[in-house]
Structures are given as C-alpha cells and as structure tokens.
C-alpha positions in Angstrom: 146.2 133.0 78.2 148.7 130.2 78.0 150.5 129.9 74.6 150.1 126.5 73.0 152.0 125.7 69.8 151.2 122.9 67.4 154.4 121.0 66.7 152.8 118.9 64.0 149.8 116.6 63.6 148.0 116.3 66.9 151.1 117.1 69.0 151.0 120.3 70.9 153.4 122.0 73.3 153.2 124.7 75.9 155.5 127.8 75.8 157.5 127.8 79.0 160.1 130.2 80.5 163.5 130.3 82.1 165.3 132.9 84.1 166.9 134.7 81.1 163.5 135.2 79.5 161.7 137.2 82.2 162.3 140.3 84.2 160.9 141.8 87.4 158.9 145.1 87.2 159.5 147.6 90.0 156.4 148.5 92.0 154.9 151.9 92.8 155.8 151.2 96.4 159.4 150.7 97.5 160.6 149.4 100.8 163.8 150.1 102.7 166.0 147.0 102.2 166.6 146.9 106.0 162.9 146.4 106.5 162.8 143.3 104.2 162.4 140.0 105.8 164.0 137.0 103.9 163.1 134.4 106.5 161.1 131.2 105.7 159.6 128.3 107.6 160.3 124.5 107.1 158.3 122.5 109.7 159.3 123.9 113.1 162.5 125.4 111.7 162.7 129.1 110.9 165.6 130.2 108.7 166.8 133.8 108.3 167.9 133.4 104.7 166.2 131.4 101.9 169.4 129.6 100.8 170.0 125.8 101.0 173.3 124.3 100.0 172.8 121.4 97.7 173.9 117.9 98.5 176.9 117.9 96.3 180.2 116.4 97.5 182.1 119.3 96.2 179.9 121.8 98.1 179.0 120.3 101.5 180.9 118.7 104.3 180.2 119.0 108.1 182.1 122.3 108.3 180.1 123.9 105.5 176.9 122.6 107.0 177.8 124.4 110.3 178.8 127.6 108.5 175.5 127.6 106.5 173.6 127.3 109.8 175.6 130.2 111.3 174.7 132.4 108.3 171.0 131.6 108.7 170.4 128.8 106.1 171.3 125.1 106.0 173.2 122.7 103.9 172.4 119.1 102.9 175.0 116.4 103.2 174.9 113.6 100.5 174.6 110.2 102.2 175.2 108.5 98.8 178.4 110.4 98.4 182.0 110.4 99.4 181.5 111.6 102.9 179.7 108.4 103.7 182.1 106.1 101.8 185.6 107.2 102.9 187.2 108.0 106.3 189.2 110.7 104.5 186.9 112.0 101.7 189.0 115.2 101.3 191.9 113.3 99.7 189.5 111.5 97.3 188.0 114.8 96.3 191.4 116.4 95.8 192.2 113.5 93.4 189.1 114.2 91.4 189.9 117.9 91.3 193.5 117.3 90.1 192.6 114.9 87.4 192.6 116.0 83.7 189.3 116.2 81.8 190.2 113.1 79.8 188.9 110.1 81.7 187.3 112.1 84.5 184.0 110.3 84.3 185.6 106.9 84.7 187.7 108.2 87.6 184.6 109.5 89.4 182.7 106.3 88.8 185.5 104.4 90.3 185.6 106.5 93.5 181.9 106.0 94.1 182.2 102.2 93.9 183.3 102.1 97.5 180.4 101.1 99.7 178.4 103.5 101.8 179.2 102.7 105.5 176.5 103.2 108.1 179.0 104.1 110.8 180.2 107.0 108.6 176.6 108.2 108.1 176.3 108.4 111.9 179.7 110.0 112.3 179.1 112.8 109.8 175.7 113.7 111.4 177.4 113.8 114.8 180.2 116.0 113.4 177.7 118.5 112.0 175.8 118.6 115.4 179.1 119.0 117.3 180.0 122.0 115.2 176.6 123.6 116.0 175.0 122.9 112.6 171.6 121.8 111.5 172.1 118.2 110.2 170.2 117.9 107.0 171.0 114.8 104.9 169.9 113.3 101.7 169.7 110.0 99.7 168.0 108.6 96.8 164.5 107.1 97.3 165.8 103.5 97.2 168.3 104.1 100.0 166.1 106.2 102.2 164.6 103.6 104.5 168.0 102.2 105.5 170.0 105.5 105.7 167.2 107.5 107.3 167.1 105.3 110.4 170.8 105.5 111.0 170.8 109.3 110.4 167.9 110.0 112.7 169.3 107.9 115.5 172.6 109.9 115.2 170.6 113.2 115.6 169.8 114.3 112.0 167.3 117.2 111.9 166.0 117.0 108.3 165.9 114.2 105.7 165.8 114.8 101.9 164.8 112.2 99.4 166.2 113.4 96.1 166.2 111.7 92.7 166.0 112.9 89.1 162.2 112.5 89.5 160.4 111.7 92.7 156.7 110.8 92.5 154.2 109.2 94.9 153.2 106.6 92.2 155.9 104.4 90.8 155.6 101.1 88.9 158.1 98.3 88.7 157.7 94.6 87.9 161.2 93.9 89.4 161.0 95.3 92.9 158.6 96.8 95.5 158.9 100.6 95.4 159.5 102.6 98.5 156.2 103.7 100.0 156.9 107.4 100.3 153.7 108.3 102.1 154.5 105.7 104.8 158.1 106.8 105.0 157.1 110.4 105.5 154.4 109.5 108.1 156.8 107.3 110.1 159.8 109.7 109.9 160.6 111.4 113.3 162.1 114.3 111.4 160.8 116.5 108.5 161.2 115.1 105.0 161.8 117.2 101.9 160.9 115.4 98.7 162.2 116.1 95.1 162.5 116.6 92.4 159.4 117.8 90.6 158.6 120.2 87.8 154.8 120.1 87.5 151.5 120.6 89.4 150.0 117.1 89.9 153.1 115.3 91.3 153.9 118.2 93.6 150.3 118.2 95.0 150.5 114.4 95.6 153.8 114.7 97.4 152.5 117.6 99.5 149.4 115.6 100.4 151.7 112.7 101.4 153.1 114.9 104.1 156.3 116.4 102.6 157.8 119.2 104.6 159.1 120.8 101.5 159.3 120.2 97.7 162.4 120.5 95.5 161.7 121.9 92.1 164.0 121.4 89.1 165.1 118.7 86.7 168.5 119.4 85.0 169.0 123.2 85.4 172.1 122.9 87.5 175.5 123.9 86.1 176.9 120.4 86.6 173.8 118.4 85.4 173.5 116.9 82.0 170.1 115.2 82.5 168.4 117.6 80.0 170.7 116.4 77.2 171.0 112.8 78.2 167.3 112.2 78.9 165.6 115.1 77.2 163.8 115.8 80.5 163.3 119.2 82.0 161.1 122.3 82.3 162.7 125.8 82.5 162.7 126.9 86.1 160.4 129.9 86.0 157.6 127.8 84.6 158.5 124.7 86.8 158.5 126.8 90.0 155.3 128.6 89.1 153.5 125.3 88.3 154.6 123.7 91.6 153.9 126.8 93.6 150.3 126.6 92.2 150.0 123.2 93.8 151.3 124.5 97.1 148.8 127.4 97.0 145.9 125.0 96.2 146.8 122.8 99.1 147.1 125.8 101.4 143.7 127.1 100.5 142.2 123.7 101.0 143.9 122.7 104.3 145.5 125.8 105.8 148.9 124.0 105.7 151.7 125.8 103.9 154.5 123.6 102.4 157.5 125.5 101.0 158.7 125.2 97.4 162.5 125.1 97.0 163.9 126.0 93.6 166.7 123.6 93.0 169.3 124.6 90.4 169.8 127.0 87.5 170.4 130.1 89.7 173.7 131.8 89.5 173.0 135.5 90.3 171.0 137.6 92.7 168.7 138.3 89.8 168.0 134.6 89.2 167.2 134.1 92.9 164.9 137.2 93.0 163.0 135.9 89.9 162.7 132.4 91.4 161.0 133.9 94.5 158.7 136.0 92.2 157.7 132.8 90.4 156.7 131.3 93.8 159.8 129.8 95.4 160.1 130.1 99.2 163.8 129.1 99.2 166.6 128.3 96.7 169.0 125.4 96.6 172.4 126.4 95.3 175.2 124.0 94.4 178.0 125.5 92.2 177.8 128.8 94.0 178.5 127.1 97.3 181.3 125.0 95.6 182.9 128.3 94.6 183.5 129.3 98.2 186.8 129.0 100.1 185.3 126.7 102.6 184.0 124.1 100.1 185.5 120.6 100.4 186.7 120.7 96.7 187.1 124.5 96.3 186.9 125.6 92.7 185.3 122.5 91.3 181.9 120.9 91.3 180.2 117.7 90.1 176.7 116.3 90.4 175.2 113.4 92.3 174.5 111.6 89.0 178.0 112.1 87.6 179.0 108.8 89.2 176.2 106.7 87.8 177.7 103.4 86.7 175.3 102.9 83.8 174.3 106.4 82.6 176.2 109.4 84.0 174.0 112.5 84.0 176.5 115.1 85.1 180.0 116.3 84.7 182.9 117.9 86.6 183.1 121.7 86.1 185.6 124.3 87.3 183.9 127.1 89.2 187.0 129.0 90.4 187.0 130.4 93.9 184.9 133.5 94.3 185.3 134.3 98.0 184.2 133.1 101.4 180.8 131.5 101.9 179.7 134.6 103.8 180.9 136.9 101.0 179.0 134.9 98.4 175.8 134.9 100.4 175.9 138.0 102.5 178.7 140.2 100.9 180.5 142.4 100.6 180.7 141.6 96.9 184.0 142.1 95.0 182.6 141.0 91.6 180.2 142.9 89.4 178.4 140.1 87.8 175.8 139.4 90.5 177.3 136.2 91.8 178.2 137.6 95.2 176.1 139.0 98.1 173.2 137.0 96.8 171.0 137.7 99.8 171.8 141.4 99.6 170.7 141.4 96.0 167.5 139.6 96.9 166.8 142.2 99.6 167.3 145.1 97.2 165.2 143.5 94.5 162.4 142.8 97.0 162.6 146.4 98.1 162.2 147.7 94.6 159.2 145.4 94.1 157.6 146.7 97.3 157.8 143.3 99.0 158.4 143.2 102.7 158.7 139.4 102.9 159.0 136.4 100.6 155.3 135.8 100.3 154.7 139.3 99.2 157.4 138.8 96.6 155.4 136.0 95.2 153.0 138.6 93.9 155.7 140.7 92.2 155.1 141.4 88.5 157.1 139.4 85.9 157.3 140.3 82.2 158.6 138.3 79.3 161.9 140.1 78.4 164.3 138.0 76.3 166.5 141.1 75.6 166.9 141.9 79.3 170.5 140.7 79.5 171.6 142.2 76.2 169.7 145.5 75.8 172.2 148.4 75.7 175.1 146.1 76.9 177.1 145.9 73.7 180.3 147.4 75.2 180.1 145.0 78.2 179.7 142.1 75.8 182.6 143.3 73.6 184.9 143.7 76.6 183.8 140.6 78.5 182.9 142.5 81.7 179.7 142.8 83.8 176.8 141.3 81.9 179.0 140.5 79.1 180.6 137.5 80.8 
C-alpha cells in the first residue's frame, strides 16, 4: 500500500524514494555474469550496453560519440550547445574550465550567446558518421522543427527532444507550441522525448509515437532545477511510475517503448537499482565528463546553466577518473563503484538471478535507508570506499 502523508489541512503527499533509500535483494537463483545480457532495443537499433552519454557540452563531442558507439552504447550531441555555435568549441570549453568559480555563470551565459549555426549542425553530424558513430542529437522542444531537418539531412540517426519538462499538452497565449505528435510522426528517424517523472505524461508521449522516454527532473550532479524551481521526484519512484506507463502501453498494444533513467546515477549500484525500478537504459553525464576523452575533461556543466534569465545548473569539477572504456567496462582502479559500471550491473543482475534487463525489472527492492552506512563507520572516518 502506498504511503500517503497529510501535510496539513487537505494537503497530502506521497512518500517517494531515491537511490540511497532502497537496496536490491539477492535471489534464490544466481546467474553466471558471463551469461547476463545487458542489451536493449531502441526502434531498429540494438545496443549492447544500456548506457547513453548525456547531451552535455563537457561530455560529448563527435569523438566521444564514436567511442560510445564502439563500446556498445551511444552518445547524444547537444545542438543547442557549443558544438553548434563555434568552429573551435574546444577552446571555448577550455576557457570555461580554466575560469574561477566567481563569475562562472556570467561567463557561461556569455559563451552561449553566440548563435547556433545550421552548417555546424550538419558538420558535427557528418563528423560523427565519418568516425563510425551513431549520430544522436538533441535540442529543446522549441528548436526541434528547425534543427531536426538539418540534422536528418546530414545523416543523423536519432533525435532527442529534451527540456526540463516535456509534455504532449502545452498552453501558451503568446505562441503556437510545437505539435510533438506531428513532429514524431513526420520524423524520418526515431525520436526520444523527455523529460518526465510521472505516469500520465509518459503514457501520452508514448502514445504520440516516442521511440524512448527520458525520466528525471533535476537529479543530475550539475543540475539545480530542484532548488531553483522546487520540481522533481526522486529517481526510483519516477522511473517506476514511468515504467508502469510503458508496461500498460505494451500490454494494450504489444509495442514496447524503452524508459531511460536520466541523471542521479553515479555508481554501478545506482544503475542496477534504476534497472530494477524499470529502466531499460541509463543516461549518464558527469561520469562521461570524468573520462580522459571528454571535451572538457574533469569538468561538467548542464544544458540549463547558460539560461539567460534563470540558470538551473552549475559548473562542477569531476576530476578525471580514467578512460571512457575503463569507466564503463573496466578494469576499475577505484573502490567506490564509479568505474566498470557495466561490469557492476552484470554482477548485480547475476546475484538477482536476472539473465537480461527485463528480468531485472522484477528484482526485489527493499526500503533500506541505512544501506550506505551500516557497519561502515571506519570507511566514513577514513574517507575511503563508501565513506567518500
């Protein structure tokens, strides 16, 4: 039974859960990790690993997109970002990385005032394709009709519409909103829509023809939307609610639309719990930005950090953990769960008796707020392992 709390008067609230509040329960059956299948399907594409690199300027450029493809996932390039505004985005990103914390938001805002150039959109897509990568690109809802045509003509494979909140129904007395259902129907390539955190909007976007749904509002390491706007649902509950909409649609139509947990995951344990909550794939940002190959290695900032009116993100230092392959596939040389993420997922799935991701959706979760601290007083005191 779902817990409902009376806040006062007639106002009630649900009790919801994030990654640190739940734990996976090992099953009576275990599976050899080598027999675990982590692949997933998006439209006609089959990916070997359920990892998507987020459309952050500090995380994804054409080279990273190609490397993510080689490793079995894919990366999303931000068409509202620096890659589509500057001939030499690397120098601009280096300037952002080198700047002191004081005045960083004003600096970022200034760099994003340069206009997006359609020829650069086409050029970046062609660069990804020339390197052998899957060209997935994103933009906000408002820019999608213009950018998508340019990207598709250049050879883009997947388009992502990504905003703080994306819904099929939108009211404005000032402009005509983008008809998302028509956009998806007319698109020559699969369209991922996001972001959502609840059942009804997810179901409506799936019914509109979305190839995938991004789930998460504000959980990312660089995002400040939860503080600035007060919006957000902890990811375990958000993923579970959105996955329920996916399952209902699948039962009614036979069409399965993957749920992609977007943000809030730092460790292999987080990723494993996201799958158990119902996710088919995970979108990672700061973990990718911590790779040696990242365009701004050691730093990350969000898509909404540059907002001229209301920034909803910040620049953070991630350090450099290792190569992209080491972070995703190992071998790990850190003991905090932030490397060999796919290997950790495989082992977790094996302990839960899950041979594939859909079986992992049925893994048992328990409420366990002491999971990270129970018996770990020495690690916490010494700042190692789970004490970091």
